[in-house]
KEVEXDREN-599914 format. One record per residue: residue number from 0; residue in three letters; x, y, z of N, C-alpha, C, CB in turn. Coordinates in steps of 0.02 Angstrom, whole numbers. Glycine has a CB too. Example, Ala and Ser with C-alpha at 12.3 -4.5 7.8 and 13.67 -1.06 7.14 Angstrom:
+-----+--------+--------+---------+--------+---------+----------+--------+--------+---------+--------+---------+----------+--------+
| num | residu | n_east | n_north |   n_up | ca_east | ca_north |  ca_up | c_east | c_north |   c_up | cb_east | cb_north |  cb_up |
+-----+--------+--------+---------+--------+---------+----------+--------+--------+---------+--------+---------+----------+--------+
|   0 |    ALA |    660 |    -284 |    390 |     615 |     -225 |    390 |    660 |    -165 |    390 |     565 |     -224 |    452 |
|   1 |    SER |    642 |    -112 |    354 |     684 |      -53 |    357 |    645 |       2 |    394 |     704 |      -30 |    286 |
+-----+--------+--------+---------+--------+---------+----------+--------+--------+---------+--------+---------+----------+--------+
END
This chain:
+-----+--------+--------+---------+--------+---------+----------+--------+--------+---------+--------+---------+----------+--------+
| num | residu | n_east | n_north |   n_up | ca_east | ca_north |  ca_up | c_east | c_north |   c_up | cb_east | cb_north |  cb_up |
+-----+--------+--------+---------+--------+---------+----------+--------+--------+---------+--------+---------+----------+--------+
|   0 |    MET |   1945 |    -184 |   2244 |    1941 |     -154 |   2189 |   1904 |    -180 |   2132 |    1995 |     -144 |   2174 |
|   1 |    SER |   1862 |    -163 |   2101 |    1811 |     -205 |   2047 |   1854 |    -200 |   1977 |    1721 |     -163 |   2036 |
|   2 |    GLU |   1853 |    -251 |   1950 |    1882 |     -253 |   1879 |   1819 |    -252 |   1840 |    1931 |     -320 |   1861 |
|   3 |    PHE |   1823 |    -218 |   1772 |    1760 |     -209 |   1725 |   1781 |    -222 |   1672 |    1726 |     -147 |   1721 |
|   4 |    GLU |   1730 |    -242 |   1630 |    1743 |     -265 |   1549 |   1707 |    -190 |   1527 |    1693 |     -356 |   1512 |
|   5 |    TYR |   1723 |    -180 |   1461 |    1707 |     -128 |   1426 |   1672 |    -148 |   1363 |    1764 |      -88 |   1415 |
|   6 |    LYS |   1628 |    -108 |   1345 |    1589 |     -118 |   1269 |   1584 |     -42 |   1238 |    1498 |     -154 |   1279 |
|   7 |    VAL |   1594 |     -67 |   1184 |    1596 |        6 |   1141 |   1545 |      -2 |   1078 |    1683 |       25 |   1107 |
|   8 |    ILE |   1497 |      41 |   1073 |    1471 |       41 |   1017 |   1455 |      99 |    978 |    1427 |       10 |   1024 |
|   9 |    VAL |   1429 |      99 |    905 |    1440 |      147 |    871 |   1369 |     205 |    881 |    1456 |      116 |    801 |
|  10 |    ALA |   1376 |     259 |    912 |    1305 |      294 |    927 |   1265 |     298 |    864 |    1312 |      371 |    957 |
|  11 |    PRO |   1215 |     306 |    877 |    1160 |      313 |    827 |   1162 |     364 |    787 |    1102 |      315 |    854 |
|  12 |    SER |   1165 |     374 |    729 |    1171 |      442 |    689 |   1114 |     459 |    660 |    1220 |      443 |    636 |
|  13 |    VAL |   1056 |     430 |    658 |     993 |      438 |    617 |    934 |     454 |    665 |     975 |      370 |    575 |
|  14 |    ALA |    906 |     495 |    668 |     847 |      509 |    706 |    783 |     481 |    682 |     839 |      576 |    711 |
|  15 |    LYS |    760 |     435 |    708 |     703 |      392 |    678 |    651 |     442 |    695 |     691 |      312 |    712 |
|  16 |    LYS |    596 |     433 |    654 |     547 |      485 |    674 |    478 |     425 |    715 |     517 |      539 |    587 |
|  17 |    VAL |    461 |     458 |    770 |     423 |      426 |    824 |    372 |     468 |    828 |     456 |      414 |    890 |
|  18 |    LYS |    306 |     438 |    848 |     235 |      465 |    842 |    247 |     508 |    912 |     164 |      401 |    840 |
|  19 |    GLY |    217 |     573 |    902 |     214 |      618 |    965 |    277 |     649 |    974 |     197 |      580 |   1029 |
|  20 |    ILE |    341 |     641 |    937 |     412 |      670 |    949 |    416 |     710 |    879 |     479 |      608 |    962 |
|  21 |    LYS |    421 |     773 |    884 |     418 |      821 |    827 |    480 |     856 |    802 |     375 |      870 |    844 |
|  22 |    THR |    521 |     867 |    848 |     586 |      895 |    839 |    636 |     860 |    814 |     609 |      915 |    890 |
|  23 |    LEU |    689 |     884 |    791 |     747 |      842 |    758 |    794 |     811 |    835 |     804 |      906 |    695 |
|  24 |    PRO |    809 |     870 |    875 |     848 |      867 |    935 |    808 |     806 |    984 |     850 |      949 |    972 |
|  25 |    GLU |    736 |     821 |    982 |     701 |      768 |   1028 |    702 |     697 |   1001 |     626 |      786 |   1038 |
|  26 |    ARG |    684 |     692 |    938 |     698 |      620 |    912 |    769 |     589 |    921 |     684 |      619 |    840 |
|  27 |    PHE |    818 |     631 |    899 |     883 |      601 |    910 |    898 |     579 |    979 |     933 |      645 |    891 |
|  28 |    ALA |    866 |     620 |   1037 |     874 |      597 |   1100 |    837 |     540 |   1118 |     861 |      643 |   1141 |
|  29 |    HIS |    778 |     536 |   1102 |     757 |      475 |   1110 |    787 |     403 |   1069 |     693 |      487 |   1099 |
|  30 |    VAL |    805 |     417 |   1018 |     858 |      357 |    999 |    923 |     344 |   1035 |     881 |      366 |    930 |
|  31 |    LEU |    941 |     399 |   1056 |    1003 |      393 |   1101 |    990 |     355 |   1172 |    1030 |      470 |   1117 |
|  32 |    ALA |    928 |     374 |   1211 |     909 |      346 |   1257 |    898 |     263 |   1249 |     856 |      383 |   1272 |
|  33 |    GLU |    852 |     256 |   1178 |     840 |      190 |   1168 |    907 |     149 |   1172 |     806 |      183 |   1103 |
|  34 |    ALA |    967 |     173 |   1131 |    1029 |      125 |   1136 |   1050 |     113 |   1199 |    1089 |      149 |   1102 |
|  35 |    ILE |   1054 |     177 |   1238 |    1085 |      161 |   1310 |   1049 |     123 |   1356 |    1097 |      220 |   1347 |
|  36 |    ASN |    969 |     119 |   1341 |     933 |       84 |   1390 |    929 |       6 |   1375 |     866 |      115 |   1395 |
|  37 |    THR |    939 |     -24 |   1300 |     956 |      -78 |   1289 |   1012 |    -112 |   1306 |     950 |      -80 |   1244 |
|  38 |    GLU |   1062 |     -62 |   1313 |    1127 |     -107 |   1350 |   1123 |    -102 |   1416 |    1204 |      -82 |   1333 |
|  39 |    ALA |   1091 |     -53 |   1449 |    1072 |      -64 |   1515 |   1037 |    -132 |   1539 |    1030 |      -11 |   1528 |
|  40 |    ARG |    995 |    -146 |   1497 |     945 |     -214 |   1511 |    995 |    -271 |   1515 |     883 |     -233 |   1444 |
|  41 |    GLU |   1048 |    -265 |   1485 |    1108 |     -322 |   1481 |   1153 |    -315 |   1539 |    1156 |     -317 |   1412 |
|  42 |    GLY |   1141 |    -269 |   1580 |    1197 |     -263 |   1632 |   1242 |    -210 |   1624 |    1238 |     -321 |   1633 |
|  43 |    TRP |   1254 |    -182 |   1562 |    1296 |     -128 |   1550 |   1288 |     -56 |   1577 |    1297 |     -125 |   1488 |
|  44 |    GLU |   1334 |     -29 |   1611 |    1333 |       35 |   1630 |   1344 |      96 |   1571 |    1384 |       36 |   1682 |
|  45 |    TYR |   1326 |     142 |   1563 |    1356 |      190 |   1528 |   1398 |     234 |   1556 |    1318 |      220 |   1501 |
|  46 |    VAL |   1459 |     253 |   1510 |    1511 |      271 |   1550 |   1518 |     339 |   1513 |    1577 |      220 |   1554 |
|  47 |    ALA |   1524 |     337 |   1453 |    1545 |      413 |   1414 |   1537 |     394 |   1323 |    1652 |      441 |   1438 |
|  48 |    GLN |   1531 |     460 |   1305 |    1516 |      457 |   1243 |   1594 |     498 |   1199 |    1434 |      496 |   1237 |
|  49 |    GLU |   1620 |     478 |   1169 |    1680 |      490 |   1136 |   1678 |     493 |   1060 |    1725 |      443 |   1156 |
|  50 |    ARG |   1727 |     542 |   1037 |    1722 |      549 |    969 |   1801 |     537 |    938 |    1690 |      625 |    953 |
|  51 |    PHE |   1802 |     476 |    893 |    1883 |      465 |    863 |   1866 |     488 |    792 |    1921 |      375 |    865 |
|  52 |    GLN |   1926 |     492 |    769 |    1941 |      481 |    699 |   1958 |     419 |    662 |    1987 |      517 |    688 |
|  53 |    VAL |   1910 |     395 |    622 |    1908 |      326 |    592 |   1937 |     330 |    520 |    1831 |      296 |    591 |
|  54 |    GLU |   1986 |     281 |    500 |    2009 |      291 |    425 |   1993 |     233 |    393 |    2084 |      306 |    413 |
|  55 |    GLY |   1959 |     241 |    330 |    1944 |      164 |    314 |   1931 |     195 |    236 |    1866 |      114 |    362 |
|  56 |    LYS |   1915 |     129 |    195 |    1909 |      140 |    124 |   1831 |     134 |    112 |    1955 |       86 |     79 |
|  57 |    SER |   1800 |     161 |     63 |    1742 |      160 |     43 |   1730 |     112 |    -11 |    1726 |      218 |     28 |
|  58 |    GLY |   1775 |      92 |    -54 |    1779 |       39 |   -107 |   1836 |      23 |   -127 |    1748 |       52 |   -161 |
|  59 |    LEU |   1858 |     -29 |   -163 |    1903 |      -61 |   -172 |   1967 |     -30 |   -205 |    1877 |     -106 |   -200 |
|  60 |    LEU |   1943 |      23 |   -259 |    2001 |       60 |   -275 |   2011 |     128 |   -254 |    2007 |       60 |   -338 |
|  61 |    SER |   1977 |     137 |   -207 |    1968 |      210 |   -182 |   2022 |     226 |   -123 |    1888 |      221 |   -151 |
|  62 |    LYS |   2048 |     279 |   -114 |    2098 |      289 |    -61 |   2072 |     304 |      5 |    2142 |      340 |    -79 |
|  63 |    ALA |   2098 |     293 |     49 |    2084 |      303 |    128 |   2045 |     358 |    136 |    2145 |      314 |    173 |
|  64 |    LYS |   2002 |     369 |    171 |    1962 |      426 |    194 |   1962 |     417 |    272 |    1887 |      427 |    161 |
|  65 |    ILE |   1971 |     493 |    303 |    1969 |      495 |    358 |   1904 |     535 |    379 |    2029 |      518 |    378 |
|  66 |    GLY |   1879 |     499 |    424 |    1799 |      531 |    451 |   1809 |     525 |    529 |    1717 |      477 |    423 |
|  67 |    GLU |   1760 |     551 |    566 |    1743 |      549 |    628 |   1684 |     520 |    664 |    1746 |      598 |    640 |
|  68 |    GLU |   1682 |     471 |    694 |    1629 |      434 |    732 |   1619 |     432 |    800 |    1633 |      376 |    720 |
|  69 |    THR |   1556 |     443 |    825 |    1536 |      445 |    896 |   1530 |     378 |    914 |    1473 |      482 |    911 |
|  70 |    PHE |   1554 |     360 |    978 |    1564 |      304 |    996 |   1527 |     304 |   1076 |    1641 |      288 |    986 |
|  71 |    LEU |   1479 |     254 |   1095 |    1455 |      252 |   1162 |   1501 |     205 |   1198 |    1380 |      230 |   1167 |
|  72 |    ILE |   1513 |     204 |   1261 |    1564 |      176 |   1294 |   1515 |     147 |   1366 |    1631 |      239 |   1307 |
|  73 |    PHE |   1526 |      88 |   1379 |    1474 |       56 |   1433 |   1542 |      17 |   1468 |    1396 |       -6 |   1394 |
|  74 |    ARG |   1511 |      -7 |   1520 |    1555 |      -55 |   1566 |   1503 |     -92 |   1624 |    1620 |       -6 |   1609 |
|  75 |    ARG |   1530 |    -141 |   1641 |    1501 |     -186 |   1697 |   1560 |    -225 |   1730 |    1444 |     -239 |   1666 |
|  76 |    ALA |   1547 |    -235 |   1787 |    1596 |     -280 |   1835 |   1595 |    -356 |   1801 |    1565 |     -284 |   1925 |
|  77 |    LYS |   1659 |    -374 |   1803 |    1665 |     -432 |   1775 |   1635 |    -494 |   1820 |    1734 |     -437 |   1760 |
|  78 |    ASP |   1631 |    -489 |   1857 |    1588 |     -522 |   1912 |   1504 |    -522 |   1907 |    1608 |     -485 |   1978 |
|  79 |    ALA |   1486 |    -487 |   1871 |    1416 |     -467 |   1865 |   1390 |    -500 |   1791 |    1409 |     -380 |   1868 |
|  80 |    LYS |   1426 |    -527 |   1753 |    1411 |     -555 |   1710 |   1340 |    -595 |   1712 |    1460 |     -584 |   1701 |
|  81 |    GLY |   1330 |    -637 |   1753 |    1272 |     -678 |   1773 |   1230 |    -655 |   1827 |    1295 |     -742 |   1790 |
|  82 |    ALA |   1243 |    -601 |   1846 |    1207 |     -566 |   1916 |   1144 |    -542 |   1885 |    1254 |     -494 |   1956 |
|  83 |    VAL |   1125 |    -540 |   1822 |    1068 |     -520 |   1803 |   1012 |    -577 |   1810 |    1077 |     -495 |   1737 |
|  84 |    PRO |    956 |    -573 |   1863 |     910 |     -635 |   1860 |    886 |    -652 |   1802 |     855 |     -632 |   1898 |
|  85 |    LEU |    869 |    -728 |   1804 |     832 |     -755 |   1760 |    778 |    -725 |   1729 |     814 |     -802 |   1781 |
|  86 |    ASP |    743 |    -718 |   1800 |     658 |     -686 |   1769 |    678 |    -623 |   1725 |     592 |     -651 |   1846 |
|  87 |    GLN |    723 |    -569 |   1752 |     732 |     -518 |   1715 |    753 |    -526 |   1653 |     767 |     -483 |   1741 |
|  88 |    ARG |    808 |    -567 |   1641 |     828 |     -587 |   1561 |    772 |    -602 |   1517 |     874 |     -652 |   1555 |
|  89 |    LEU |    716 |    -653 |   1537 |     670 |     -666 |   1513 |    623 |    -606 |   1489 |     650 |     -707 |   1553 |
|  90 |    GLU |    613 |    -572 |   1533 |     562 |     -498 |   1532 |    614 |    -472 |   1467 |     560 |     -429 |   1626 |
|  91 |    THR |    672 |    -460 |   1465 |     707 |     -418 |   1424 |    699 |    -459 |   1359 |     784 |     -402 |   1448 |
|  92 |    MET |    703 |    -532 |   1352 |     689 |     -566 |   1289 |    619 |    -556 |   1253 |     697 |     -635 |   1302 |
|  93 |    VAL |    570 |    -547 |   1316 |     505 |     -534 |   1287 |    487 |    -471 |   1259 |     461 |     -546 |   1329 |
|  94 |    GLU |    524 |    -414 |   1295 |     512 |     -350 |   1259 |    551 |    -350 |   1198 |     529 |     -289 |   1299 |
|  95 |    LYS |    608 |    -381 |   1191 |     644 |     -380 |   1120 |    599 |    -403 |   1063 |     709 |     -427 |   1120 |
|  96 |    ARG |    565 |    -470 |   1081 |     529 |     -500 |   1039 |    463 |    -451 |   1026 |     516 |     -570 |   1066 |
|  97 |    ALA |    440 |    -429 |   1061 |     376 |     -389 |   1057 |    398 |    -332 |   1004 |     349 |     -358 |   1135 |
|  98 |    ARG |    452 |    -307 |   1014 |     476 |     -243 |    982 |    472 |    -265 |    911 |     551 |     -216 |   1006 |
|  99 |    ASN |    508 |    -316 |    896 |     516 |     -357 |    832 |    483 |    -390 |    799 |     547 |     -390 |    832 |
| 100 |    LYS |    418 |    -398 |    829 |     352 |     -439 |    807 |    324 |    -394 |    760 |     294 |     -459 |    867 |
| 101 |    PRO |    294 |    -413 |    686 |     274 |     -382 |    643 |    194 |    -375 |    664 |     295 |     -412 |    580 |
| 102 |    VAL |    169 |    -301 |    651 |     108 |     -283 |    670 |     46 |    -332 |    628 |     105 |     -203 |    656 |
| 103 |    GLU |      8 |    -357 |    652 |     -41 |     -389 |    611 |    -84 |    -350 |    595 |     -70 |     -438 |    634 |
| 104 |    LYS |   -104 |    -349 |    520 |    -161 |     -312 |    506 |   -234 |    -338 |    525 |    -158 |     -301 |    438 |
| 105 |    PRO |   -279 |    -310 |    540 |    -348 |     -330 |    548 |   -386 |    -363 |    491 |    -383 |     -273 |    566 |
| 106 |    ALA |   -414 |    -407 |    493 |    -443 |     -442 |    433 |   -496 |    -386 |    417 |    -477 |     -526 |    449 |
| 107 |    THR |   -498 |    -379 |    339 |    -551 |     -351 |    315 |   -595 |    -409 |    283 |    -530 |     -296 |    266 |
| 108 |    GLN |   -665 |    -382 |    286 |    -718 |     -424 |    260 |   -711 |    -427 |    202 |    -779 |     -408 |    273 |
| 109 |    SER |   -710 |    -480 |    143 |    -710 |     -481 |     80 |   -739 |    -538 |     52 |    -655 |     -472 |     59 |
| 110 |    ALA |   -769 |    -539 |     -6 |    -797 |     -608 |    -27 |   -755 |    -648 |    -20 |    -820 |     -618 |    -89 |
| 111 |    PRO |   -779 |    -718 |     -9 |    -750 |     -777 |      1 |   -714 |    -789 |    -61 |    -796 |     -829 |     21 |
| 112 |    ILE |   -649 |    -837 |    -45 |    -605 |     -844 |   -116 |   -643 |    -908 |   -149 |    -510 |     -861 |   -102 |
| 113 |    GLU |   -666 |    -911 |   -201 |    -672 |     -967 |   -247 |   -617 |   -1027 |   -243 |    -670 |     -937 |   -315 |
| 114 |    THR |   -622 |   -1082 |   -249 |    -554 |    -1122 |   -265 |   -579 |   -1146 |   -337 |    -532 |    -1193 |   -206 |
| 115 |    ILE |   -547 |   -1155 |   -374 |    -534 |    -1176 |   -439 |   -515 |   -1237 |   -444 |    -492 |    -1141 |   -468 |
| 116 |    ALA |   -550 |   -1289 |   -478 |    -510 |    -1363 |   -489 |   -450 |   -1354 |   -522 |    -549 |    -1417 |   -533 |
| 117 |    PRO |   -398 |   -1397 |   -505 |    -344 |    -1399 |   -551 |   -347 |   -1415 |   -615 |    -305 |    -1434 |   -532 |
| 118 |    VAL |   -300 |   -1386 |   -653 |    -298 |    -1401 |   -738 |   -272 |   -1465 |   -735 |    -246 |    -1348 |   -792 |
| 119 |    PRO |   -296 |   -1520 |   -767 |    -248 |    -1567 |   -777 |   -181 |   -1568 |   -823 |    -283 |    -1612 |   -795 |
| 120 |    ALA |   -138 |   -1598 |   -819 |     -57 |    -1594 |   -847 |    -93 |   -1613 |   -916 |      18 |    -1658 |   -810 |
| 121 |    PRO |    -49 |   -1573 |   -967 |     -52 |    -1595 |  -1043 |    -23 |   -1667 |  -1045 |      -5 |    -1543 |  -1095 |
| 122 |    SER |    -67 |   -1696 |  -1097 |     -36 |    -1775 |  -1107 |     32 |   -1782 |  -1134 |     -79 |    -1818 |  -1159 |
| 123 |    GLN |     66 |   -1836 |  -1118 |     122 |    -1844 |  -1140 |    132 |   -1858 |  -1217 |     145 |    -1890 |  -1102 |
| 124 |    ALA |     79 |   -1866 |  -1249 |      92 |    -1885 |  -1329 |    110 |   -1817 |  -1351 |      21 |    -1920 |  -1377 |
| 125 |    LYS |    152 |   -1822 |  -1395 |     182 |    -1769 |  -1444 |    126 |   -1738 |  -1483 |     235 |    -1801 |  -1496 |
| 126 |    THR |    103 |   -1691 |  -1491 |      59 |    -1667 |  -1545 |    104 |   -1621 |  -1599 |      -3 |    -1623 |  -1511 |
| 127 |    GLU |     74 |   -1627 |  -1666 |     122 |    -1598 |  -1713 |     73 |   -1544 |  -1729 |     151 |    -1647 |  -1778 |
| 128 |    ARG |     98 |   -1492 |  -1742 |      65 |    -1429 |  -1763 |     71 |   -1418 |  -1829 |      87 |    -1373 |  -1731 |
| 129 |    ALA |     26 |   -1408 |  -1855 |      15 |    -1401 |  -1939 |     40 |   -1330 |  -1959 |     -72 |    -1409 |  -1966 |
| 130 |    GLU |     81 |   -1341 |  -2013 |     108 |    -1269 |  -2039 |     51 |   -1238 |  -2069 |     170 |    -1272 |  -2096 |
| 131 |    PRO |     57 |   -1178 |  -2072 |      -6 |    -1137 |  -2103 |     19 |   -1131 |  -2171 |     -25 |    -1059 |  -2067 |
| 132 |    ARG |    -22 |   -1144 |  -2224 |     -11 |    -1131 |  -2296 |    -52 |   -1094 |  -2319 |     -11 |    -1181 |  -2336 |
| 133 |    MET |    -11 |   -1070 |  -2373 |     -44 |     -998 |  -2417 |    -91 |   -1032 |  -2463 |      20 |     -945 |  -2468 |
| 134 |    GLN |   -144 |   -1009 |  -2462 |    -204 |    -1035 |  -2510 |   -190 |    -985 |  -2576 |    -293 |    -1023 |  -2470 |
| 135 |    ALA |   -180 |   -1044 |  -2630 |    -169 |     -999 |  -2701 |   -236 |    -996 |  -2734 |    -113 |    -1035 |  -2759 |
| 136 |    ASP |   -238 |    -960 |  -2791 |    -288 |     -943 |  -2828 |   -314 |   -1007 |  -2857 |    -268 |     -894 |  -2876 |
| 137 |    PRO |   -392 |   -1026 |  -2846 |    -397 |    -1102 |  -2878 |   -402 |   -1088 |  -2948 |    -464 |    -1151 |  -2852 |
| 138 |    GLU |   -413 |   -1037 |  -2987 |    -414 |    -1034 |  -3055 |   -358 |   -1026 |  -3099 |    -449 |     -993 |  -3069 |
| 139 |    ALA |   -303 |   -1001 |  -3059 |    -239 |     -993 |  -3089 |   -200 |   -1052 |  -3097 |    -203 |     -949 |  -3054 |
| 140 |    PRO |   -173 |   -1067 |  -3152 |    -127 |    -1134 |  -3154 |    -79 |   -1152 |  -3111 |     -94 |    -1138 |  -3206 |
| 141 |    ARG |    -69 |   -1196 |  -3078 |     -10 |    -1231 |  -3031 |     52 |   -1236 |  -3078 |     -32 |    -1314 |  -3002 |
| 142 |    THR |    103 |   -1189 |  -3055 |     170 |    -1219 |  -3085 |    212 |   -1223 |  -3039 |     204 |    -1184 |  -3138 |
| 143 |    THR |    277 |   -1264 |  -3055 |     327 |    -1252 |  -2995 |    384 |   -1242 |  -3048 |     340 |    -1322 |  -2931 |
| 144 |    SER |    440 |   -1206 |  -3010 |     497 |    -1206 |  -3042 |    538 |   -1274 |  -3039 |     533 |    -1151 |  -3018 |
| 145 |    THR |    602 |   -1263 |  -3059 |     638 |    -1321 |  -3071 |    662 |   -1343 |  -3003 |     695 |    -1310 |  -3123 |
| 146 |    SER |    663 |   -1286 |  -2940 |     681 |    -1317 |  -2876 |    636 |   -1349 |  -2843 |     704 |    -1277 |  -2835 |
| 147 |    GLY |    563 |   -1337 |  -2867 |     509 |    -1386 |  -2825 |    483 |   -1330 |  -2796 |     535 |    -1450 |  -2766 |
| 148 |    VAL |    491 |   -1256 |  -2784 |     448 |    -1222 |  -2756 |    398 |   -1189 |  -2797 |     479 |    -1183 |  -2723 |
| 149 |    PHE |    344 |   -1183 |  -2768 |     286 |    -1148 |  -2805 |    302 |   -1092 |  -2828 |     229 |    -1135 |  -2769 |
| 150 |    SER |    302 |   -1065 |  -2887 |     318 |     -988 |  -2905 |    261 |    -984 |  -2964 |     411 |     -968 |  -2935 |
| 151 |    PRO |    223 |    -934 |  -2967 |     150 |     -930 |  -3011 |    195 |    -900 |  -3070 |      72 |     -870 |  -2978 |
| 152 |    LEU |    248 |    -863 |  -3082 |     289 |     -824 |  -3129 |    344 |    -864 |  -3159 |     319 |     -764 |  -3095 |
| 153 |    SER |    368 |    -922 |  -3123 |     433 |     -954 |  -3132 |    432 |    -983 |  -3201 |     448 |    -1010 |  -3078 |
| 154 |    SER |    391 |   -1028 |  -3234 |     370 |    -1067 |  -3277 |    318 |   -1036 |  -3333 |     345 |    -1117 |  -3240 |
| 155 |    ARG |    299 |    -987 |  -3329 |     232 |     -963 |  -3364 |    271 |    -901 |  -3406 |     159 |     -935 |  -3303 |
| 156 |    ASP |    240 |    -911 |  -3476 |     260 |     -867 |  -3513 |    191 |    -820 |  -3522 |     293 |     -898 |  -3575 |
| 157 |    THR |    211 |    -753 |  -3500 |     151 |     -704 |  -3504 |    123 |    -689 |  -3557 |     162 |     -647 |  -3482 |
| 158 |    ASP |    170 |    -701 |  -3610 |     157 |     -665 |  -3679 |    106 |    -723 |  -3718 |     242 |     -650 |  -3728 |
| 159 |    THR |    119 |    -782 |  -3702 |      73 |     -821 |  -3732 |      7 |    -858 |  -3687 |     115 |     -872 |  -3764 |
| 160 |    ASP |     17 |    -859 |  -3634 |     -30 |     -878 |  -3581 |   -104 |    -825 |  -3579 |      16 |     -874 |  -3505 |
| 161 |    GLU |   -146 |    -857 |  -3602 |    -199 |     -806 |  -3602 |   -247 |    -801 |  -3543 |    -238 |     -815 |  -3659 |
| 162 |    ASN |   -236 |    -860 |  -3503 |    -268 |     -854 |  -3439 |   -228 |    -812 |  -3377 |    -280 |     -928 |  -3418 |
| 163 |    ALA |   -166 |    -802 |  -3387 |    -129 |     -766 |  -3336 |   -152 |    -697 |  -3355 |     -46 |     -778 |  -3337 |
| 164 |    PRO |   -167 |    -669 |  -3282 |    -167 |     -601 |  -3271 |   -129 |    -545 |  -3316 |    -145 |     -597 |  -3210 |
| 165 |    LYS |   -147 |    -494 |  -3335 |    -101 |     -453 |  -3378 |    -85 |    -393 |  -3329 |    -137 |     -428 |  -3452 |
| 166 |    ILE |    -24 |    -377 |  -3318 |      -2 |     -324 |  -3266 |     11 |    -259 |  -3317 |      73 |     -350 |  -3218 |
| 167 |    GLY |     -3 |    -220 |  -3273 |      19 |     -151 |  -3313 |    -31 |    -122 |  -3367 |      88 |     -164 |  -3354 |
| 168 |    PRO |    -12 |     -70 |  -3392 |     -61 |      -37 |  -3438 |    -81 |     -74 |  -3487 |     -39 |       19 |  -3466 |
| 169 |    ALA |    -43 |    -126 |  -3522 |     -47 |     -177 |  -3577 |   -109 |    -212 |  -3559 |      17 |     -227 |  -3582 |
| 170 |    GLY |   -108 |    -217 |  -3498 |    -168 |     -272 |  -3478 |   -247 |    -248 |  -3480 |    -155 |     -297 |  -3397 |
| 171 |    ARG |   -246 |    -181 |  -3481 |    -319 |     -139 |  -3494 |   -338 |    -159 |  -3569 |    -312 |      -43 |  -3486 |
| 172 |    ASP |   -396 |    -180 |  -3579 |    -433 |     -179 |  -3643 |   -494 |    -129 |  -3650 |    -459 |     -248 |  -3653 |
+-----+--------+--------+---------+--------+---------+----------+--------+--------+---------+--------+---------+----------+--------+
END
């Protein structure tokens, strides 16, 4: 009597879009057949499909939820682990790589890319930036307040200074 080892995987639940297959049941059958064939290439024989209730949490503070999952059950004889010939295993690996290989886009004709000379790094010398200064009216007298900050009205007496601009209705003659 042969001894078997078993492998259980979650059955696919999403029917991927496949070119040429339009209906949902056909797409799901294709995805299911793909899963079974993948395991068969590794020497596993499909036995059954079973539905079990599964309990699990979806988050850290959430309560346990009970759901149903469909599982695919496979088996193979214990002495058949290495029974798959090397050339067949290599073909399987090549097929897997071909399926996972990204599709290369054909090169489109475009203008050649011009290379630009690299920009030299800024010099290490520290450059000082000049602070922008406000330009005062050259005809107005320059006065400073006791704090040393320029203020046009701080030490000027508008009643006695004839050169000072007159502000308001009194300044009109």
